[in-house]
mmCIF file of the N, C-alpha and C atoms, coordinates in Angstrom:
data_MODEL
# 
_entry.id   MODEL 
# 
loop_
_atom_site.group_PDB 
_atom_site.id 
_atom_site.type_symbol 
_atom_site.label_atom_id 
_atom_site.label_alt_id 
_atom_site.label_comp_id 
_atom_site.label_asym_id 
_atom_site.label_entity_id 
_atom_site.label_seq_id 
_atom_site.pdbx_PDB_ins_code 
_atom_site.Cartn_x 
_atom_site.Cartn_y 
_atom_site.Cartn_z 
_atom_site.occupancy 
_atom_site.B_iso_or_equiv 
_atom_site.pdbx_formal_charge 
_atom_site.auth_seq_id 
_atom_site.auth_comp_id 
_atom_site.auth_asym_id 
_atom_site.auth_atom_id 
_atom_site.pdbx_PDB_model_num 
ATOM 1   N N  . MET A 1 1  ? -34.392 36.427 -54.206 1.00 0.00 ? 1  MET A N  1 
ATOM 2   C CA . MET A 1 1  ? -33.697 37.589 -52.917 1.00 0.00 ? 1  MET A CA 1 
ATOM 3   C C  . MET A 1 1  ? -32.672 37.180 -52.689 1.00 0.00 ? 1  MET A C  1 
ATOM 4   N N  . SER A 1 2  ? -31.990 36.099 -52.583 1.00 0.00 ? 2  SER A N  1 
ATOM 5   C CA . SER A 1 2  ? -30.672 35.601 -52.020 1.00 0.00 ? 2  SER A CA 1 
ATOM 6   C C  . SER A 1 2  ? -29.463 36.050 -53.189 1.00 0.00 ? 2  SER A C  1 
ATOM 7   N N  . GLU A 1 3  ? -29.974 36.297 -54.120 1.00 0.00 ? 3  GLU A N  1 
ATOM 8   C CA . GLU A 1 3  ? -28.964 36.856 -55.155 1.00 0.00 ? 3  GLU A CA 1 
ATOM 9   C C  . GLU A 1 3  ? -28.907 38.279 -54.776 1.00 0.00 ? 3  GLU A C  1 
ATOM 10  N N  . ILE A 1 4  ? -29.910 39.252 -54.463 1.00 0.00 ? 4  ILE A N  1 
ATOM 11  C CA . ILE A 1 4  ? -29.575 40.578 -54.325 1.00 0.00 ? 4  ILE A CA 1 
ATOM 12  C C  . ILE A 1 4  ? -28.741 40.645 -53.011 1.00 0.00 ? 4  ILE A C  1 
ATOM 13  N N  . LYS A 1 5  ? -29.131 39.790 -52.028 1.00 0.00 ? 5  LYS A N  1 
ATOM 14  C CA . LYS A 1 5  ? -28.238 39.822 -50.729 1.00 0.00 ? 5  LYS A CA 1 
ATOM 15  C C  . LYS A 1 5  ? -27.038 39.590 -51.018 1.00 0.00 ? 5  LYS A C  1 
ATOM 16  N N  . GLY A 1 6  ? -26.646 38.455 -52.140 1.00 0.00 ? 6  GLY A N  1 
ATOM 17  C CA . GLY A 1 6  ? -25.181 38.085 -52.384 1.00 0.00 ? 6  GLY A CA 1 
ATOM 18  C C  . GLY A 1 6  ? -24.632 39.318 -53.057 1.00 0.00 ? 6  GLY A C  1 
ATOM 19  N N  . GLN A 1 7  ? -25.297 40.003 -53.720 1.00 0.00 ? 7  GLN A N  1 
ATOM 20  C CA . GLN A 1 7  ? -24.780 41.047 -54.537 1.00 0.00 ? 7  GLN A CA 1 
ATOM 21  C C  . GLN A 1 7  ? -24.415 42.272 -53.590 1.00 0.00 ? 7  GLN A C  1 
ATOM 22  N N  . LEU A 1 8  ? -25.417 42.519 -52.785 1.00 0.00 ? 8  LEU A N  1 
ATOM 23  C CA . LEU A 1 8  ? -25.132 43.504 -51.661 1.00 0.00 ? 8  LEU A CA 1 
ATOM 24  C C  . LEU A 1 8  ? -23.832 43.204 -50.924 1.00 0.00 ? 8  LEU A C  1 
ATOM 25  N N  . LEU A 1 9  ? -23.732 42.038 -50.439 1.00 0.00 ? 9  LEU A N  1 
ATOM 26  C CA . LEU A 1 9  ? -22.759 41.802 -49.636 1.00 0.00 ? 9  LEU A CA 1 
ATOM 27  C C  . LEU A 1 9  ? -21.420 41.974 -50.358 1.00 0.00 ? 9  LEU A C  1 
ATOM 28  N N  . GLY A 1 10 ? -21.345 41.391 -51.739 1.00 0.00 ? 10 GLY A N  1 
ATOM 29  C CA . GLY A 1 10 ? -20.248 41.684 -52.315 1.00 0.00 ? 10 GLY A CA 1 
ATOM 30  C C  . GLY A 1 10 ? -19.896 43.396 -52.354 1.00 0.00 ? 10 GLY A C  1 
ATOM 31  N N  . ILE A 1 11 ? -20.738 43.986 -52.757 1.00 0.00 ? 11 ILE A N  1 
ATOM 32  C CA . ILE A 1 11 ? -20.584 45.511 -52.819 1.00 0.00 ? 11 ILE A CA 1 
ATOM 33  C C  . ILE A 1 11 ? -20.061 46.037 -51.425 1.00 0.00 ? 11 ILE A C  1 
ATOM 34  N N  . VAL A 1 12 ? -20.612 45.691 -50.277 1.00 0.00 ? 12 VAL A N  1 
ATOM 35  C CA . VAL A 1 12 ? -20.331 45.989 -49.087 1.00 0.00 ? 12 VAL A CA 1 
ATOM 36  C C  . VAL A 1 12 ? -18.952 45.756 -48.688 1.00 0.00 ? 12 VAL A C  1 
ATOM 37  N N  . LEU A 1 13 ? -18.452 44.453 -49.311 1.00 0.00 ? 13 LEU A N  1 
ATOM 38  C CA . LEU A 1 13 ? -17.159 43.809 -49.094 1.00 0.00 ? 13 LEU A CA 1 
ATOM 39  C C  . LEU A 1 13 ? -16.258 44.490 -49.686 1.00 0.00 ? 13 LEU A C  1 
ATOM 40  N N  . ALA A 1 14 ? -16.436 44.747 -51.082 1.00 0.00 ? 14 ALA A N  1 
ATOM 41  C CA . ALA A 1 14 ? -15.501 45.411 -51.967 1.00 0.00 ? 14 ALA A CA 1 
ATOM 42  C C  . ALA A 1 14 ? -15.207 46.891 -51.404 1.00 0.00 ? 14 ALA A C  1 
ATOM 43  N N  . ILE A 1 15 ? -16.524 47.828 -51.139 1.00 0.00 ? 15 ILE A N  1 
ATOM 44  C CA . ILE A 1 15 ? -16.218 49.180 -50.373 1.00 0.00 ? 15 ILE A CA 1 
ATOM 45  C C  . ILE A 1 15 ? -15.352 49.038 -48.977 1.00 0.00 ? 15 ILE A C  1 
ATOM 46  N N  . ALA A 1 16 ? -15.709 48.053 -48.192 1.00 0.00 ? 16 ALA A N  1 
ATOM 47  C CA . ALA A 1 16 ? -14.862 47.888 -47.220 1.00 0.00 ? 16 ALA A CA 1 
ATOM 48  C C  . ALA A 1 16 ? -13.324 47.839 -47.579 1.00 0.00 ? 16 ALA A C  1 
ATOM 49  N N  . LEU A 1 17 ? -12.923 46.944 -48.653 1.00 0.00 ? 17 LEU A N  1 
ATOM 50  C CA . LEU A 1 17 ? -11.676 46.518 -48.769 1.00 0.00 ? 17 LEU A CA 1 
ATOM 51  C C  . LEU A 1 17 ? -11.062 47.625 -49.241 1.00 0.00 ? 17 LEU A C  1 
ATOM 52  N N  . PHE A 1 18 ? -11.891 48.387 -50.316 1.00 0.00 ? 18 PHE A N  1 
ATOM 53  C CA . PHE A 1 18 ? -11.078 49.718 -50.717 1.00 0.00 ? 18 PHE A CA 1 
ATOM 54  C C  . PHE A 1 18 ? -10.825 50.592 -49.370 1.00 0.00 ? 18 PHE A C  1 
ATOM 55  N N  . GLY A 1 19 ? -11.623 50.929 -48.561 1.00 0.00 ? 19 GLY A N  1 
ATOM 56  C CA . GLY A 1 19 ? -11.574 51.657 -47.634 1.00 0.00 ? 19 GLY A CA 1 
ATOM 57  C C  . GLY A 1 19 ? -10.266 51.290 -46.709 1.00 0.00 ? 19 GLY A C  1 
ATOM 58  N N  . VAL A 1 20 ? -9.963  50.074 -46.554 1.00 0.00 ? 20 VAL A N  1 
ATOM 59  C CA . VAL A 1 20 ? -8.824  49.596 -45.750 1.00 0.00 ? 20 VAL A CA 1 
ATOM 60  C C  . VAL A 1 20 ? -7.813  49.884 -46.481 1.00 0.00 ? 20 VAL A C  1 
ATOM 61  N N  . VAL A 1 21 ? -7.755  49.891 -47.916 1.00 0.00 ? 21 VAL A N  1 
ATOM 62  C CA . VAL A 1 21 ? -6.359  50.217 -48.451 1.00 0.00 ? 21 VAL A CA 1 
ATOM 63  C C  . VAL A 1 21 ? -6.166  51.530 -48.745 1.00 0.00 ? 21 VAL A C  1 
ATOM 64  N N  . PHE A 1 22 ? -7.316  52.244 -48.872 1.00 0.00 ? 22 PHE A N  1 
ATOM 65  C CA . PHE A 1 22 ? -7.224  53.734 -48.907 1.00 0.00 ? 22 PHE A CA 1 
ATOM 66  C C  . PHE A 1 22 ? -6.600  54.017 -47.434 1.00 0.00 ? 22 PHE A C  1 
ATOM 67  N N  . GLY A 1 23 ? -6.877  53.676 -46.400 1.00 0.00 ? 23 GLY A N  1 
ATOM 68  C CA . GLY A 1 23 ? -6.553  54.160 -45.001 1.00 0.00 ? 23 GLY A CA 1 
ATOM 69  C C  . GLY A 1 23 ? -4.935  53.745 -45.006 1.00 0.00 ? 23 GLY A C  1 
ATOM 70  N N  . ILE A 1 24 ? -4.738  52.603 -45.165 1.00 0.00 ? 24 ILE A N  1 
ATOM 71  C CA . ILE A 1 24 ? -3.333  52.329 -45.087 1.00 0.00 ? 24 ILE A CA 1 
ATOM 72  C C  . ILE A 1 24 ? -2.195  53.061 -45.979 1.00 0.00 ? 24 ILE A C  1 
ATOM 73  N N  . MET A 1 25 ? -2.835  53.565 -47.204 1.00 0.00 ? 25 MET A N  1 
ATOM 74  C CA . MET A 1 25 ? -2.143  54.291 -48.258 1.00 0.00 ? 25 MET A CA 1 
ATOM 75  C C  . MET A 1 25 ? -1.921  55.553 -47.676 1.00 0.00 ? 25 MET A C  1 
ATOM 76  N N  . VAL A 1 26 ? -3.017  56.193 -47.161 1.00 0.00 ? 26 VAL A N  1 
ATOM 77  C CA . VAL A 1 26 ? -2.833  57.744 -46.413 1.00 0.00 ? 26 VAL A CA 1 
ATOM 78  C C  . VAL A 1 26 ? -2.019  57.626 -45.232 1.00 0.00 ? 26 VAL A C  1 
ATOM 79  N N  . ASN A 1 27 ? -2.246  56.776 -44.549 1.00 0.00 ? 27 ASN A N  1 
ATOM 80  C CA . ASN A 1 27 ? -1.060  56.448 -43.136 1.00 0.00 ? 27 ASN A CA 1 
ATOM 81  C C  . ASN A 1 27 ? 0.240   56.582 -43.663 1.00 0.00 ? 27 ASN A C  1 
ATOM 82  N N  . SER A 1 28 ? 0.494   55.560 -44.688 1.00 0.00 ? 28 SER A N  1 
ATOM 83  C CA . SER A 1 28 ? 1.962   55.197 -45.106 1.00 0.00 ? 28 SER A CA 1 
ATOM 84  C C  . SER A 1 28 ? 2.389   56.662 -45.729 1.00 0.00 ? 28 SER A C  1 
ATOM 85  N N  . PHE A 1 29 ? 1.699   57.364 -46.485 1.00 0.00 ? 29 PHE A N  1 
ATOM 86  C CA . PHE A 1 29 ? 2.270   58.601 -47.274 1.00 0.00 ? 29 PHE A CA 1 
ATOM 87  C C  . PHE A 1 29 ? 2.237   59.591 -46.356 1.00 0.00 ? 29 PHE A C  1 
ATOM 88  N N  . GLY A 1 30 ? 1.519   59.558 -45.031 1.00 0.00 ? 30 GLY A N  1 
ATOM 89  C CA . GLY A 1 30 ? 1.772   60.475 -44.214 1.00 0.00 ? 30 GLY A CA 1 
ATOM 90  C C  . GLY A 1 30 ? 2.739   60.526 -43.291 1.00 0.00 ? 30 GLY A C  1 
ATOM 91  N N  . ARG A 1 31 ? 3.308   59.076 -43.187 1.00 0.00 ? 31 ARG A N  1 
ATOM 92  C CA . ARG A 1 31 ? 4.509   58.898 -42.180 1.00 0.00 ? 31 ARG A CA 1 
ATOM 93  C C  . ARG A 1 31 ? 5.623   59.070 -43.234 1.00 0.00 ? 31 ARG A C  1 
ATOM 94  N N  . THR A 1 32 ? 5.540   58.612 -44.146 1.00 0.00 ? 32 THR A N  1 
ATOM 95  C CA . THR A 1 32 ? 6.925   58.943 -45.327 1.00 0.00 ? 32 THR A CA 1 
ATOM 96  C C  . THR A 1 32 ? 6.975   60.567 -45.452 1.00 0.00 ? 32 THR A C  1 
ATOM 97  N N  . SER A 1 33 ? 5.816   61.415 -45.557 1.00 0.00 ? 33 SER A N  1 
ATOM 98  C CA . SER A 1 33 ? 6.199   62.818 -45.628 1.00 0.00 ? 33 SER A CA 1 
ATOM 99  C C  . SER A 1 33 ? 6.592   63.208 -44.375 1.00 0.00 ? 33 SER A C  1 
ATOM 100 N N  . THR A 1 34 ? 6.129   63.015 -43.348 1.00 0.00 ? 34 THR A N  1 
ATOM 101 C CA . THR A 1 34 ? 6.767   63.261 -42.032 1.00 0.00 ? 34 THR A CA 1 
ATOM 102 C C  . THR A 1 34 ? 8.469   63.093 -41.867 1.00 0.00 ? 34 THR A C  1 
ATOM 103 N N  . ALA A 1 35 ? 8.733   62.067 -42.295 1.00 0.00 ? 35 ALA A N  1 
ATOM 104 C CA . ALA A 1 35 ? 9.913   61.460 -42.280 1.00 0.00 ? 35 ALA A CA 1 
ATOM 105 C C  . ALA A 1 35 ? 10.748  62.195 -43.218 1.00 0.00 ? 35 ALA A C  1 
ATOM 106 N N  . ILE A 1 36 ? 10.414  62.610 -44.355 1.00 0.00 ? 36 ILE A N  1 
ATOM 107 C CA . ILE A 1 36 ? 11.273  63.496 -45.263 1.00 0.00 ? 36 ILE A CA 1 
ATOM 108 C C  . ILE A 1 36 ? 11.281  64.880 -44.812 1.00 0.00 ? 36 ILE A C  1 
ATOM 109 N N  . GLY A 1 37 ? 10.215  65.463 -44.469 1.00 0.00 ? 37 GLY A N  1 
ATOM 110 C CA . GLY A 1 37 ? 10.027  66.780 -43.601 1.00 0.00 ? 37 GLY A CA 1 
ATOM 111 C C  . GLY A 1 37 ? 11.222  66.918 -42.575 1.00 0.00 ? 37 GLY A C  1 
ATOM 112 N N  . GLU A 1 38 ? 11.444  65.851 -41.702 1.00 0.00 ? 38 GLU A N  1 
ATOM 113 C CA . GLU A 1 38 ? 12.207  65.807 -40.439 1.00 0.00 ? 38 GLU A CA 1 
ATOM 114 C C  . GLU A 1 38 ? 13.640  65.964 -41.117 1.00 0.00 ? 38 GLU A C  1 
ATOM 115 N N  . ARG A 1 39 ? 14.014  65.024 -42.090 1.00 0.00 ? 39 ARG A N  1 
ATOM 116 C CA . ARG A 1 39 ? 15.226  65.082 -42.663 1.00 0.00 ? 39 ARG A CA 1 
ATOM 117 C C  . ARG A 1 39 ? 15.533  66.128 -43.250 1.00 0.00 ? 39 ARG A C  1 
ATOM 118 N N  . MET A 1 40 ? 14.714  66.952 -43.973 1.00 0.00 ? 40 MET A N  1 
ATOM 119 C CA . MET A 1 40 ? 15.174  68.306 -44.606 1.00 0.00 ? 40 MET A CA 1 
ATOM 120 C C  . MET A 1 40 ? 15.196  69.184 -43.702 1.00 0.00 ? 40 MET A C  1 
ATOM 121 N N  . VAL A 1 41 ? 14.598  69.410 -42.462 1.00 0.00 ? 41 VAL A N  1 
ATOM 122 C CA . VAL A 1 41 ? 14.822  70.324 -41.445 1.00 0.00 ? 41 VAL A CA 1 
ATOM 123 C C  . VAL A 1 41 ? 16.288  70.047 -40.967 1.00 0.00 ? 41 VAL A C  1 
ATOM 124 N N  . SER A 1 42 ? 16.517  68.833 -40.616 1.00 0.00 ? 42 SER A N  1 
ATOM 125 C CA . SER A 1 42 ? 18.207  68.500 -40.226 1.00 0.00 ? 42 SER A CA 1 
ATOM 126 C C  . SER A 1 42 ? 19.082  68.695 -41.127 1.00 0.00 ? 42 SER A C  1 
ATOM 127 N N  . ALA A 1 43 ? 18.771  68.666 -42.251 1.00 0.00 ? 43 ALA A N  1 
ATOM 128 C CA . ALA A 1 43 ? 19.942  68.913 -43.480 1.00 0.00 ? 43 ALA A CA 1 
ATOM 129 C C  . ALA A 1 43 ? 19.849  70.573 -43.503 1.00 0.00 ? 43 ALA A C  1 
ATOM 130 N N  . VAL A 1 44 ? 18.840  71.033 -43.103 1.00 0.00 ? 44 VAL A N  1 
ATOM 131 C CA . VAL A 1 44 ? 19.122  72.663 -43.434 1.00 0.00 ? 44 VAL A CA 1 
ATOM 132 C C  . VAL A 1 44 ? 19.461  73.224 -41.864 1.00 0.00 ? 44 VAL A C  1 
ATOM 133 N N  . GLN A 1 45 ? 19.610  72.605 -40.964 1.00 0.00 ? 45 GLN A N  1 
ATOM 134 C CA . GLN A 1 45 ? 20.036  73.185 -39.512 1.00 0.00 ? 45 GLN A CA 1 
ATOM 135 C C  . GLN A 1 45 ? 21.543  72.723 -39.713 1.00 0.00 ? 45 GLN A C  1 
ATOM 136 N N  . THR A 1 46 ? 21.947  71.759 -40.334 1.00 0.00 ? 46 THR A N  1 
ATOM 137 C CA . THR A 1 46 ? 23.474  71.398 -40.411 1.00 0.00 ? 46 THR A CA 1 
ATOM 138 C C  . THR A 1 46 ? 24.218  72.490 -40.968 1.00 0.00 ? 46 THR A C  1 
ATOM 139 N N  . SER A 1 47 ? 25.210  73.115 -40.117 1.00 0.00 ? 47 SER A N  1 
ATOM 140 C CA . SER A 1 47 ? 25.812  74.165 -40.564 1.00 0.00 ? 47 SER A CA 1 
ATOM 141 C C  . SER A 1 47 ? 27.061  73.716 -41.171 1.00 0.00 ? 47 SER A C  1 
ATOM 142 N N  . ALA A 1 48 ? 27.423  74.302 -42.343 1.00 0.00 ? 48 ALA A N  1 
ATOM 143 C CA . ALA A 1 48 ? 28.638  73.596 -43.000 1.00 0.00 ? 48 ALA A CA 1 
ATOM 144 C C  . ALA A 1 48 ? 29.322  74.940 -43.625 1.00 0.00 ? 48 ALA A C  1 
ATOM 145 N N  . THR A 1 49 ? 30.577  75.155 -43.454 1.00 0.00 ? 49 THR A N  1 
ATOM 146 C CA . THR A 1 49 ? 31.237  76.160 -44.379 1.00 0.00 ? 49 THR A CA 1 
ATOM 147 C C  . THR A 1 49 ? 31.865  75.640 -45.744 1.00 0.00 ? 49 THR A C  1 
ATOM 148 N N  . TYR A 1 50 ? 31.698  76.136 -46.770 1.00 0.00 ? 50 TYR A N  1 
ATOM 149 C CA . TYR A 1 50 ? 32.356  75.906 -48.064 1.00 0.00 ? 50 TYR A CA 1 
ATOM 150 C C  . TYR A 1 50 ? 33.315  76.912 -48.464 1.00 0.00 ? 50 TYR A C  1 
ATOM 151 N N  . GLN A 1 51 ? 34.530  76.540 -48.628 1.00 0.00 ? 51 GLN A N  1 
ATOM 152 C CA . GLN A 1 51 ? 35.457  77.557 -49.220 1.00 0.00 ? 51 GLN A CA 1 
ATOM 153 C C  . GLN A 1 51 ? 35.939  77.205 -50.646 1.00 0.00 ? 51 GLN A C  1 
ATOM 154 N N  . ASP A 1 52 ? 36.095  78.460 -51.280 1.00 0.00 ? 52 ASP A N  1 
ATOM 155 C CA . ASP A 1 52 ? 36.247  78.365 -52.816 1.00 0.00 ? 52 ASP A CA 1 
ATOM 156 C C  . ASP A 1 52 ? 37.686  77.911 -52.959 1.00 0.00 ? 52 ASP A C  1 
ATOM 157 N N  . ALA A 1 53 ? 37.912  76.966 -53.839 1.00 0.00 ? 53 ALA A N  1 
ATOM 158 C CA . ALA A 1 53 ? 39.211  76.770 -54.506 1.00 0.00 ? 53 ALA A CA 1 
ATOM 159 C C  . ALA A 1 53 ? 40.224  77.877 -54.655 1.00 0.00 ? 53 ALA A C  1 
ATOM 160 N N  . PRO A 1 54 ? 41.376  77.641 -54.400 1.00 0.00 ? 54 PRO A N  1 
ATOM 161 C CA . PRO A 1 54 ? 42.248  78.836 -54.896 1.00 0.00 ? 54 PRO A CA 1 
ATOM 162 C C  . PRO A 1 54 ? 42.660  78.749 -56.174 1.00 0.00 ? 54 PRO A C  1 
# 
């Protein structure tokens, strides 16, 4: 009976570990995409004029 409990504990801990890693990755990718989006918006809003070379 203790072997089954140990295996179940191992499975639960593995699922919890993967859940934590997945949560950290989702949060990180979300912040990164937001930062990139903000940089793109600021780049688009920057007005610059380019003149052709004579």
